[in-house]
N, C-alpha and C positions, 0 to 999 in steps of 0.2 A: 474619513468617515462619510457614510452616505447621508442623504438628506433625511432619511427616516431614523437616524440616530444609531444605525448599526455600524460597528467598527469592523471593517473587513480585515484589519490587521490581527484580529482575534480569531479569524477563521482557522479551522484545522487544515492540515495538508493531506492530500490524497495518499501520498506515500506512507503516511502513518497508519492507514487502514491495514496494509499488509503486515506492518510490524505488530499492531495490536492483535490482529487475528492469530499471528504466530505466537505471541506472548505479550499480554498486557503490561507486564513488568518491563520488558524490553522497550516497548513504546514509551512508557513513562520515563525511563532513564534517559531516553533520547530527546523526547519532546517536552516533558515537564521539567526534568532536572537539567536539560541541555548538556548531556554527556554523550560522547561518541568515541568509539574505538574501532579502527579498521583492522581487518584481517585479509588474507589472500582472497577470500570469496568476495568481500565487499569491494576491494580494489578492482578485481576483475569485472565485477558487475558494474562498477562506476564507469569503467572504460567502455563497456558495451553500451551503456546508456548515453555516454558522450557521443558515440558514433550515431546512435539513433536520434539524438537531439540536435544534430548538425543542421541548423536552420537554413544553411545554404543548399541542402539537398532536397529541393522541391522538384517533384517529378510529375510528368504526365505521360503515362504509357497506355495507349489505347483508350479503353473506357474506365481507367482508374487514375485518379488524381491523388497524390500522396503529400500530406503535410506532416512535418516533423517538429517536435518540441512545441506543440500547440498548447497554449495556456488556457485552462478552463476554470470555471467557478460555478458553484451552486449556492444561491442565496437562501434557498429553502433548506438545504442541508448544512449551510454555513461551513463550506469546505472549498478549498482551491488547490490547484496543482498543475502539473504539466503532463500531457500525454506523450509517450514515446513517439508513436506514429498514429495518425488517423488517415485511413484511406477513404476516399469518396468514390463510390462505384456509380457509374451512370445507370440511372434507374428512373423510370417514368413515375414511380411512386415516391421519389425522394424530394429533396428541397432544392431551391435555387441558390447558387453561390455567386457572389460578385465577380464579374469579369468572365464568367463561364457560361456557355450555352447549355441548355438542357437541365435536367434534375439529377440530384446526386444523393446517394444513401451513405451516411457516415458509418464507418466501421473501425473501431479502435483496436490497435494492436500494441500489446505491452511486451517488452523484451526482458527476458530473465536469463541469468547466467547459466544455471545448471539444467537439471532435468525436471519433468513434471513431479510434483510433490504429493505426498499422501494426504496432506491437509489442503484446504481450499482458500488459503490466504491470498494467493495470486488472483484467483477468480473474483474474490471480493473487491480487491483493489481495481481490477479492470471494470467490474460492474459499477463501481463508484465513478469512474471516468465516464462511462456511458450515461449515467444519470445526470452528470454535469452537462455533457454535450446535449442531451435531450432538452434540458432547461434553457440552454443558451440558443439552440437552433430551432426550438419548437417542433420537435420531431420525435419519432419513436425509433429506438435502436434495439432490435431483438437479439443481436449477438455480436461478438468480437472474437479476437484470438490472442492467445499467449504464445510467443515465440521463445523456445528454449535453446540456448546456445550449445548445450551439450548434445542434444539430439538433432539440432538444426531443423526442427519441424514445428509447425503450428498446431496448437490445440484449440479447437473451437469451444467457446464458452457461450451457452445460452443464458440470457439475462432473465431468469424466471422470476415470478412474483416472490418466491421463497428467498432467492438470493438477494433481491432488492430489499426485502424486509430485513434481512440480516445486516445489510449495509446500514440501513437507517438506525436499527437498534444499536449497532456497534458505534456509530458516530455519536449517538446520544450518550452512551456510556463514556466515550472518550471525552466529550465536552464536559460531562460531570466531573470526571477525574481531573481534567485540566483546570476547571473552575475551583476545585478544592485543593489543587496542588498535591494530589494523591498519587503515591507510587505503590502499586500492589506488592504484597509480600512474595518471597521466593517460593516457587513450586518446581523444584528441581526434577528433571526427567531427561530422557535421551536427547531432546532438542538442545540442551545446554552445551553439548560437546562442540557443536559447530557454530555456536553463537558468538558474534564478534564482541558482545558485551560481557562475556563471562568473567573477565578479569576485573570488571567494575561491579558487576552484579554479585559475584562471589557465591554462586549457588551451593558450593561445597560446604560453606559454613552452616547452612541449614541442616545438613546431615550430622553435624557435630553434636554430641550430647550436651544438654544444658549444664551450666556450671554447678548447680546444686547436685545433679546426678553424679557429676565427676567427683565432687567432694565427698559425697556419700560413699561412692565406690572406693575411693582412696582410704576413707576411714575404716571401712569394713576390711580392706586388705591389710591395714596396719594392725587391726585387732587380732588377726589370725596368728 
């Protein structure tokens, strides 16, 4: 616990931002109820992150310094986490780093297993990382990248005021749900098919008719 009474153990995790943006119920099952279930996608993704987080892979190539598995925190947002990769590009407008000559501009890179998605959950998670880095390093980070294993390409993400605002709003909602121990109800849709939590969430039960409707229908059929 910090001297101001804030308990950092109660901070949210940055990885939860992506889960919440994808499905608030999925996030609550994992982080509020402490349930988890792997599938092929999550295992493959974990292996990719393990490679990205190999802290022995510190590199200096030309004007780029690469840090892996960098732990970050924002006391303003009450969130903590680990960045897959943070590149520091030599830039006269950047910040100084211990043991390094010159100034460096931070550039976060998040690794994802598949291909770019139709929703922006990944962008929100990456933006949250940048906001933590900005608070820690006292700098501005205008953009970062998402690297997708399926396409083997980077997708540049601009950290706009709108994206930053959504991150703040989402974290506030997550903190409220966590404090109340609240798990949102099922809202079944096409996302459920690939979700690793579907055997725990049981979204199909939501589509089942209520017991009262079932009994009423059975009574009507019996009267025919």
